[in-house]
A tleap script that builds the chain and sets N, CA, C and O, in Angstrom:
source leaprc.protein.ff14SB
mol = sequence {
  NGLY TYR LYS ILE GLN ASN TYR GLN PRO ILE
  ALA LYS GLY HIE VAL LEU GLN ASP ASN GLU
  LYS ILE HIE PHE ASP ILE ARG ALA ASP LEU
  ILE VAL SER LYS ASP LYS LYS LEU TYR ILE
  ALA GLU VAL LYS THR GLY ALA SER ALA SER
  ILE LYS GLU ILE ASN THR ARG ARG GLN LEU
  LEU GLU TYR SER LYS VAL PHE GLU ASN ASN
  ASN LEU ILE LEU ILE ASP THR GLU LYS ASN
  LYS ILE LYS LYS ILE GLU CPHE
}
set mol.1.N position { 76.965 113.304 111.875 }
set mol.1.CA position { 78.047 112.738 112.623 }
set mol.1.C position { 78.998 111.904 111.764 }
set mol.1.O position { 79.973 111.358 112.280 }
set mol.2.N position { 78.731 111.800 110.475 }
set mol.2.CA position { 79.610 111.036 109.581 }
set mol.2.C position { 80.607 111.986 108.927 }
set mol.2.O position { 80.280 113.134 108.628 }
set mol.3.N position { 81.816 111.499 108.708 }
set mol.3.CA position { 82.852 112.287 108.040 }
set mol.3.C position { 83.154 111.635 106.693 }
set mol.3.O position { 83.435 110.439 106.627 }
set mol.4.N position { 83.097 112.418 105.632 }
set mol.4.CA position { 83.375 111.894 104.295 }
set mol.4.C position { 84.867 111.616 104.156 }
set mol.4.O position { 85.703 112.486 104.402 }
set mol.5.N position { 85.184 110.385 103.756 }
set mol.5.CA position { 86.565 109.965 103.554 }
set mol.5.C position { 86.944 109.940 102.072 }
set mol.5.O position { 88.096 110.186 101.715 }
set mol.6.N position { 85.965 109.640 101.211 }
set mol.6.CA position { 86.261 109.500 99.797 }
set mol.6.C position { 84.974 109.705 98.989 }
set mol.6.O position { 83.923 109.161 99.327 }
set mol.7.N position { 85.074 110.490 97.927 }
set mol.7.CA position { 83.956 110.700 97.000 }
set mol.7.C position { 84.087 109.735 95.830 }
set mol.7.O position { 85.159 109.606 95.238 }
set mol.8.N position { 83.022 109.078 95.510 }
set mol.8.CA position { 82.935 108.170 94.370 }
set mol.8.C position { 84.127 107.209 94.271 }
set mol.8.O position { 84.817 107.169 93.253 }
set mol.9.N position { 84.361 106.434 95.345 }
set mol.9.CA position { 85.457 105.462 95.302 }
set mol.9.C position { 85.154 104.345 94.307 }
set mol.9.O position { 84.003 103.945 94.130 }
set mol.10.N position { 86.195 103.857 93.673 }
set mol.10.CA position { 86.058 102.770 92.702 }
set mol.10.C position { 86.661 101.504 93.297 }
set mol.10.O position { 87.752 101.523 93.868 }
set mol.11.N position { 85.932 100.409 93.153 }
set mol.11.CA position { 86.439 99.098 93.564 }
set mol.11.C position { 86.436 98.185 92.343 }
set mol.11.O position { 85.565 98.276 91.478 }
set mol.12.N position { 87.414 97.319 92.298 }
set mol.12.CA position { 87.529 96.365 91.199 }
set mol.12.C position { 86.959 95.030 91.657 }
set mol.12.O position { 87.338 94.505 92.704 }
set mol.13.N position { 86.051 94.493 90.866 }
set mol.13.CA position { 85.438 93.214 91.190 }
set mol.13.C position { 85.594 92.251 90.029 }
set mol.13.O position { 86.108 92.597 88.966 }
set mol.14.N position { 85.140 91.043 90.263 }
set mol.14.CA position { 85.143 90.056 89.187 }
set mol.14.C position { 84.075 88.998 89.447 }
set mol.14.O position { 83.648 88.779 90.580 }
set mol.15.N position { 83.671 88.368 88.387 }
set mol.15.CA position { 82.784 87.212 88.440 }
set mol.15.C position { 83.381 86.150 87.532 }
set mol.15.O position { 84.190 86.447 86.652 }
set mol.16.N position { 82.973 84.913 87.757 }
set mol.16.CA position { 83.373 83.842 86.854 }
set mol.16.C position { 82.224 83.557 85.906 }
set mol.16.O position { 81.086 83.340 86.323 }
set mol.17.N position { 82.546 83.562 84.629 }
set mol.17.CA position { 81.571 83.233 83.594 }
set mol.17.C position { 82.161 82.092 82.774 }
set mol.17.O position { 83.153 82.274 82.068 }
set mol.18.N position { 81.541 80.907 82.870 }
set mol.18.CA position { 82.078 79.723 82.184 }
set mol.18.C position { 83.558 79.531 82.501 }
set mol.18.O position { 84.371 79.264 81.616 }
set mol.19.N position { 83.887 79.673 83.789 }
set mol.19.CA position { 85.258 79.515 84.302 }
set mol.19.C position { 86.225 80.590 83.833 }
set mol.19.O position { 87.430 80.458 84.049 }
set mol.20.N position { 85.742 81.640 83.205 }
set mol.20.CA position { 86.592 82.759 82.796 }
set mol.20.C position { 86.334 83.920 83.756 }
set mol.20.O position { 85.184 84.275 84.012 }
set mol.21.N position { 87.405 84.508 84.282 }
set mol.21.CA position { 87.275 85.627 85.205 }
set mol.21.C position { 86.985 86.906 84.407 }
set mol.21.O position { 87.778 87.321 83.562 }
set mol.22.N position { 85.838 87.512 84.694 }
set mol.22.CA position { 85.428 88.759 84.052 }
set mol.22.C position { 85.574 89.878 85.086 }
set mol.22.O position { 84.965 89.823 86.155 }
set mol.23.N position { 86.370 90.875 84.770 }
set mol.23.CA position { 86.636 91.986 85.685 }
set mol.23.C position { 85.711 93.160 85.387 }
set mol.23.O position { 85.301 93.371 84.246 }
set mol.24.N position { 85.391 93.918 86.431 }
set mol.24.CA position { 84.572 95.118 86.288 }
set mol.24.C position { 84.904 96.086 87.412 }
set mol.24.O position { 85.461 95.698 88.438 }
set mol.25.N position { 84.560 97.329 87.211 }
set mol.25.CA position { 84.706 98.360 88.244 }
set mol.25.C position { 83.320 98.787 88.696 }
set mol.25.O position { 82.382 98.837 87.901 }
set mol.26.N position { 83.203 99.095 89.978 }
set mol.26.CA position { 81.973 99.725 90.473 }
set mol.26.C position { 82.361 100.992 91.225 }
set mol.26.O position { 83.471 101.111 91.744 }
set mol.27.N position { 81.431 101.926 91.271 }
set mol.27.CA position { 81.687 103.208 91.921 }
set mol.27.C position { 80.566 103.478 92.915 }
set mol.27.O position { 79.399 103.584 92.537 }
set mol.28.N position { 80.925 103.588 94.173 }
set mol.28.CA position { 79.962 103.956 95.206 }
set mol.28.C position { 79.876 105.487 95.250 }
set mol.28.O position { 80.697 106.177 94.646 }
set mol.29.N position { 78.890 106.002 95.961 }
set mol.29.CA position { 78.798 107.454 96.092 }
set mol.29.C position { 79.843 108.004 97.058 }
set mol.29.O position { 80.535 108.977 96.759 }
set mol.30.N position { 79.944 107.359 98.228 }
set mol.30.CA position { 80.847 107.874 99.261 }
set mol.30.C position { 81.391 106.740 100.130 }
set mol.30.O position { 80.780 105.679 100.252 }
set mol.31.N position { 82.538 106.989 100.720 }
set mol.31.CA position { 82.983 106.234 101.886 }
set mol.31.C position { 83.013 107.246 103.020 }
set mol.31.O position { 83.629 108.306 102.911 }
set mol.32.N position { 82.341 106.903 104.106 }
set mol.32.CA position { 82.269 107.801 105.259 }
set mol.32.C position { 82.721 107.049 106.500 }
set mol.32.O position { 82.762 105.819 106.522 }
set mol.33.N position { 83.058 107.811 107.529 }
set mol.33.CA position { 83.454 107.190 108.791 }
set mol.33.C position { 82.664 107.781 109.941 }
set mol.33.O position { 82.222 108.929 109.912 }
set mol.34.N position { 82.506 106.938 110.960 }
set mol.34.CA position { 81.869 107.349 112.210 }
set mol.34.C position { 82.289 106.352 113.266 }
set mol.34.O position { 82.217 105.144 113.043 }
set mol.35.N position { 82.725 106.840 114.413 }
set mol.35.CA position { 83.148 105.985 115.522 }
set mol.35.C position { 84.184 104.953 115.065 }
set mol.35.O position { 84.096 103.777 115.416 }
set mol.36.N position { 85.162 105.403 114.282 }
set mol.36.CA position { 86.281 104.575 113.805 }
set mol.36.C position { 85.850 103.435 112.888 }
set mol.36.O position { 86.599 102.476 112.704 }
set mol.37.N position { 84.648 103.527 112.308 }
set mol.37.CA position { 84.144 102.533 111.369 }
set mol.37.C position { 83.979 103.180 110.005 }
set mol.37.O position { 83.548 104.328 109.902 }
set mol.38.N position { 84.325 102.434 108.950 }
set mol.38.CA position { 84.112 102.913 107.589 }
set mol.38.C position { 82.812 102.345 107.042 }
set mol.38.O position { 82.498 101.173 107.252 }
set mol.39.N position { 82.069 103.174 106.349 }
set mol.39.CA position { 80.795 102.792 105.745 }
set mol.39.C position { 80.821 103.115 104.253 }
set mol.39.O position { 81.396 104.118 103.828 }
set mol.40.N position { 80.191 102.250 103.473 }
set mol.40.CA position { 79.938 102.538 102.073 }
set mol.40.C position { 78.570 103.212 102.036 }
set mol.40.O position { 77.592 102.662 102.542 }
set mol.41.N position { 78.498 104.402 101.439 }
set mol.41.CA position { 77.264 105.173 101.445 }
set mol.41.C position { 76.708 105.330 100.036 }
set mol.41.O position { 77.439 105.618 99.088 }
set mol.42.N position { 75.416 105.136 99.923 }
set mol.42.CA position { 74.707 105.358 98.655 }
set mol.42.C position { 73.691 106.462 98.900 }
set mol.42.O position { 72.924 106.409 99.862 }
set mol.43.N position { 73.687 107.458 98.029 }
set mol.43.CA position { 72.804 108.609 98.151 }
set mol.43.C position { 71.680 108.463 97.131 }
set mol.43.O position { 71.930 108.288 95.938 }
set mol.44.N position { 70.445 108.536 97.611 }
set mol.44.CA position { 69.280 108.350 96.742 }
set mol.44.C position { 68.212 109.385 97.065 }
set mol.44.O position { 68.241 110.043 98.105 }
set mol.45.N position { 67.264 109.506 96.130 }
set mol.45.CA position { 66.090 110.354 96.336 }
set mol.45.C position { 64.855 109.580 95.915 }
set mol.45.O position { 64.943 108.601 95.174 }
set mol.46.N position { 63.716 110.024 96.389 }
set mol.46.CA position { 62.445 109.441 95.981 }
set mol.46.C position { 62.310 107.977 96.329 }
set mol.46.O position { 62.812 107.522 97.357 }
set mol.47.N position { 61.625 107.233 95.459 }
set mol.47.CA position { 61.355 105.810 95.709 }
set mol.47.C position { 62.631 104.986 95.765 }
set mol.47.O position { 62.674 103.971 96.460 }
set mol.48.N position { 63.674 105.402 95.048 }
set mol.48.CA position { 64.920 104.625 95.048 }
set mol.48.C position { 65.670 104.723 96.374 }
set mol.48.O position { 66.649 104.006 96.579 }
set mol.49.N position { 65.231 105.594 97.270 }
set mol.49.CA position { 65.867 105.743 98.578 }
set mol.49.C position { 65.360 104.711 99.587 }
set mol.49.O position { 65.558 104.865 100.793 }
set mol.50.N position { 64.713 103.668 99.093 }
set mol.50.CA position { 64.181 102.610 99.957 }
set mol.50.C position { 64.895 101.292 99.678 }
set mol.50.O position { 65.167 100.962 98.523 }
set mol.51.N position { 65.195 100.547 100.722 }
set mol.51.CA position { 65.800 99.224 100.565 }
set mol.51.C position { 64.805 98.252 99.932 }
set mol.51.O position { 65.198 97.188 99.453 }
set mol.52.N position { 63.539 98.606 99.926 }
set mol.52.CA position { 62.529 97.777 99.266 }
set mol.52.C position { 62.636 97.866 97.743 }
set mol.52.O position { 62.117 97.005 97.033 }
set mol.53.N position { 63.307 98.901 97.244 }
set mol.53.CA position { 63.487 99.080 95.800 }
set mol.53.C position { 64.556 98.096 95.329 }
set mol.53.O position { 65.686 98.125 95.818 }
set mol.54.N position { 64.211 97.244 94.399 }
set mol.54.CA position { 65.068 96.130 93.995 }
set mol.54.C position { 66.446 96.567 93.493 }
set mol.54.O position { 67.448 95.938 93.833 }
set mol.55.N position { 66.514 97.626 92.694 }
set mol.55.CA position { 67.807 98.059 92.165 }
set mol.55.C position { 68.715 98.630 93.244 }
set mol.55.O position { 69.926 98.411 93.217 }
set mol.56.N position { 68.142 99.358 94.188 }
set mol.56.CA position { 68.920 99.894 95.310 }
set mol.56.C position { 69.454 98.757 96.164 }
set mol.56.O position { 70.621 98.762 96.555 }
set mol.57.N position { 68.599 97.781 96.452 }
set mol.57.CA position { 69.007 96.636 97.268 }
set mol.57.C position { 70.133 95.860 96.592 }
set mol.57.O position { 71.119 95.512 97.243 }
set mol.58.N position { 70.002 95.590 95.323 }
set mol.58.CA position { 71.036 94.857 94.586 }
set mol.58.C position { 72.338 95.648 94.523 }
set mol.58.O position { 73.425 95.080 94.626 }
set mol.59.N position { 72.219 96.950 94.353 }
set mol.59.CA position { 73.404 97.804 94.298 }
set mol.59.C position { 74.166 97.748 95.619 }
set mol.59.O position { 75.389 97.603 95.625 }
set mol.60.N position { 73.459 97.861 96.726 }
set mol.60.CA position { 74.113 97.816 98.035 }
set mol.60.C position { 74.706 96.439 98.318 }
set mol.60.O position { 75.776 96.339 98.918 }
set mol.61.N position { 74.027 95.386 97.893 }
set mol.61.CA position { 74.569 94.041 98.063 }
set mol.61.C position { 75.872 93.894 97.285 }
set mol.61.O position { 76.840 93.329 97.794 }
set mol.62.N position { 75.900 94.400 96.059 }
set mol.62.CA position { 77.126 94.347 95.255 }
set mol.62.C position { 78.243 95.145 95.940 }
set mol.62.O position { 79.385 94.686 95.980 }
set mol.63.N position { 77.937 96.312 96.469 }
set mol.63.CA position { 78.944 97.094 97.185 }
set mol.63.C position { 79.522 96.302 98.343 }
set mol.63.O position { 80.737 96.285 98.538 }
set mol.64.N position { 78.661 95.641 99.117 }
set mol.64.CA position { 79.143 94.902 100.287 }
set mol.64.C position { 80.118 93.803 99.882 }
set mol.64.O position { 81.091 93.542 100.588 }
set mol.65.N position { 79.861 93.166 98.755 }
set mol.65.CA position { 80.731 92.085 98.278 }
set mol.65.C position { 82.035 92.626 97.700 }
set mol.65.O position { 83.116 92.185 98.090 }
set mol.66.N position { 81.942 93.574 96.778 }
set mol.66.CA position { 83.132 94.040 96.056 }
set mol.66.C position { 84.028 94.909 96.941 }
set mol.66.O position { 85.252 94.790 96.881 }
set mol.67.N position { 83.437 95.776 97.756 }
set mol.67.CA position { 84.232 96.593 98.670 }
set mol.67.C position { 84.646 95.809 99.917 }
set mol.67.O position { 85.434 96.298 100.726 }
set mol.68.N position { 84.118 94.598 100.070 }
set mol.68.CA position { 84.381 93.740 101.235 }
set mol.68.C position { 84.117 94.486 102.539 }
set mol.68.O position { 84.950 94.514 103.445 }
set mol.69.N position { 82.940 95.083 102.602 }
set mol.69.CA position { 82.547 95.867 103.766 }
set mol.69.C position { 81.030 95.762 103.906 }
set mol.69.O position { 80.290 96.177 103.013 }
set mol.70.N position { 80.573 95.213 105.015 }
set mol.70.CA position { 79.139 95.073 105.244 }
set mol.70.C position { 78.555 96.246 106.027 }
set mol.70.O position { 77.397 96.199 106.441 }
set mol.71.N position { 79.345 97.293 106.230 }
set mol.71.CA position { 78.847 98.515 106.871 }
set mol.71.C position { 78.345 99.439 105.771 }
set mol.71.O position { 79.124 100.125 105.108 }
set mol.72.N position { 77.038 99.443 105.591 }
set mol.72.CA position { 76.421 100.197 104.505 }
set mol.72.C position { 75.438 101.202 105.066 }
set mol.72.O position { 74.773 100.949 106.070 }
set mol.73.N position { 75.353 102.348 104.403 }
set mol.73.CA position { 74.295 103.298 104.755 }
set mol.73.C position { 73.623 103.780 103.472 }
set mol.73.O position { 74.256 103.946 102.430 }
set mol.74.N position { 72.341 103.992 103.592 }
set mol.74.CA position { 71.519 104.506 102.512 }
set mol.74.C position { 71.043 105.896 102.933 }
set mol.74.O position { 70.352 106.052 103.940 }
set mol.75.N position { 71.422 106.889 102.153 }
set mol.75.CA position { 71.099 108.274 102.489 }
set mol.75.C position { 69.935 108.736 101.627 }
set mol.75.O position { 70.019 108.743 100.399 }
set mol.76.N position { 68.851 109.119 102.283 }
set mol.76.CA position { 67.670 109.654 101.611 }
set mol.76.C position { 67.739 111.172 101.733 }
set mol.76.O position { 67.448 111.729 102.791 }
set mol.77.N position { 68.126 111.838 100.647 }
set mol.77.CA position { 68.319 113.284 100.717 }
set mol.77.C position { 67.009 114.061 100.814 }
set mol.77.O position { 66.981 115.155 101.377 }
set mol.78.N position { 65.928 113.510 100.274 }
set mol.78.CA position { 64.640 114.209 100.339 }
set mol.78.C position { 64.071 114.216 101.757 }
set mol.78.O position { 63.506 115.212 102.207 }
set mol.79.N position { 64.229 113.087 102.452 }
set mol.79.CA position { 63.699 112.979 103.819 }
set mol.79.C position { 64.758 113.285 104.868 }
set mol.79.O position { 64.478 113.276 106.067 }
set mol.80.N position { 65.974 113.555 104.410 }
set mol.80.CA position { 67.075 113.887 105.310 }
set mol.80.C position { 67.311 112.767 106.340 }
set mol.80.O position { 67.467 113.026 107.534 }
set mol.81.N position { 67.334 111.522 105.851 }
set mol.81.CA position { 67.501 110.360 106.731 }
set mol.81.C position { 68.672 109.510 106.287 }
set mol.81.O position { 68.966 109.397 105.098 }
set mol.82.N position { 69.328 108.920 107.258 }
set mol.82.CA position { 70.416 107.972 107.013 }
set mol.82.C position { 69.990 106.639 107.610 }
set mol.82.O position { 69.638 106.553 108.786 }
set mol.83.N position { 70.027 105.597 106.775 }
set mol.83.CA position { 69.597 104.267 107.219 }
set mol.83.C position { 70.772 103.308 107.134 }
set mol.83.O position { 71.421 103.214 106.092 }
set mol.84.N position { 71.056 102.589 108.228 }
set mol.84.CA position { 72.094 101.558 108.213 }
set mol.84.C position { 71.506 100.289 107.618 }
set mol.84.O position { 70.400 99.876 107.966 }
set mol.85.N position { 72.269 99.674 106.710 }
set mol.85.CA position { 71.812 98.485 106.006 }
set mol.85.C position { 72.817 97.349 106.249 }
set mol.85.O position { 74.028 97.562 106.188 }
set mol.86.N position { 72.312 96.160 106.521 }
set mol.86.CA position { 73.165 94.970 106.672 }
set mol.86.C position { 72.560 93.825 105.881 }
set mol.86.O position { 71.341 93.660 105.829 }
set mol.87.N position { 73.441 93.027 105.260 }
set mol.87.CA position { 73.010 91.824 104.569 }
set mol.87.C position { 73.521 90.625 105.332 }
set mol.87.O position { 73.276 89.488 104.929 }
savepdb mol mol.pdb
quit
């Protein structure tokens, strides 16, 4: 029921390091829509397809901050499941 809006979208982020603004780019897997809502989607397989996996969790948290969107989904391609994630 999700419609792909953008493949591998890039967002520009920054952090402050010793009061110096450091810029970086991040790339999500997809932006999808459903019921007039946009979601940042991450596609994973195996153990990394779990929110319990530290790197996946940190990646999704970074997406929510940099893309300024807390509508996240984690797609497990092996189990054919889509999980909504909120921080």
